C-alpha positions, 0 to 999 in steps of 0.5 A: 499499500505504501508504494502505491501511496507513494506512486499516486502522490507524483503527479507523473503516476496520477496523471498517466494512471487516469490516461491509462485508465480512460483508455482502458475503459473504452476497450472494455466497453467497446462492444457494448457502445459500439456492437457488431462489426466495426469495419461495417459501412455505417453511413455514407462516407466522409461525414464530417464530425457532429454532422449527423447524429449517433456518428458524433467524429463522423466517418472515414472515406468508406463509411465507417464510423471513426469513433468506433474504431478509436474505441476499437483500436484501444483494444487491439493496441493495450492489447497487443502492448500488454501481451507483447510486453509480458512475453518479452519480459517472461523470454528475457527473465528465462534469457537472463537467468539461465546466462547469469546463474550458469555461467561460462560457456552458457552466459557466453552463448546467451549474450552473444546471441542476445547481441546480435538481437541488439544490432538489428533495430527492433522495428526492422526486426519486427517487420522483417518477421511479420513480412514473412510469416503474414500479419496476423495478431499472434504474429504480430505479438510474437515479431513485437516481443522478439525485437523487445526481450533484449533489455530485460535479459541483460538488466535480469542478468546484471541482477542475478549476477549480484544475488548468486553469491548470496547466504541463502544461495549457498545454502540452497546449494548445500541442502541438494537442490536442484540448480535450475530450482535454484535459479527460478525459486531462489533468485529470479523472485528476487531479481524480477522487481527492477526488471518490472520497471522495464514493462511501461517502455516495452508496451509504449513500444509495442504500440507505437510499432504495432501501429507503425506496421498497420501504417504500411499495411502489415496490421491484423486486416481483421481489426480496427487498428489506429495505425491503419486508420491514420493510414486511411486517412492520409489519402484524405487528409486535406479534405478530411483531416480528422480521419488521422488526427483523431486516431493519430491524438489517441495513439500520443495519449496512449504512449504519454500516458505509459510514459507518465506511469514509468515515471511515476513508478521511477519516482515512487522507487526513488522515494522508496530508497530515500525514505524506507 
């Protein structure tokens, strides 16, 4: 509870939590407020905002409801961001724990693989994987996770290296506990908290990568995405700028909200160190 109070005591944390709460509320309420297929044609194309009752943000050039698209786009962005971040943390913590605890050749091999992934920009790696495997939700999540796990691996390895010589680890070895059990039951739970601070960063990066891929036409064609909406509106940007501007604002707010939450967590942890 003290950690939660410290988090909300920071202005960044409170503002970010409000933004993310609103986005999650949008994502959860989308099927209730806009039942049916959000990709269906709802009205004549290029209706301006507030021109027709029931369509407060107008329609795109195909006649689809822009407001419904923004709500359903929140579902896609948050789903991909959270699941990809969880997968990246899981993979990174697994690799980092094995490398830090085993040492020697295992450490060298795993760290060289990690460095090989780090040499390729995350977006280009995701772009290549989606181009090869095809655009779908599972492929997008896997591609983003594979482009985001290296930082978690290196941080986990550093934490494991500082913990593996602790007294309780030595005691576990003495009583004959299996090395993998020591690594994942004794060491990893204590090494993981600092690594979890990377979650907001990975979520924000995942949302941006997904939007960029959708903008290039490599998003899931069966789902509404903010990047796809922005790309849809670029051909009529002068005559109907709201089609691209409104999902762009939603995308920017989501990234800013995640960033503010990250800042709030960092400041709360710093206050804990200064005032235990």
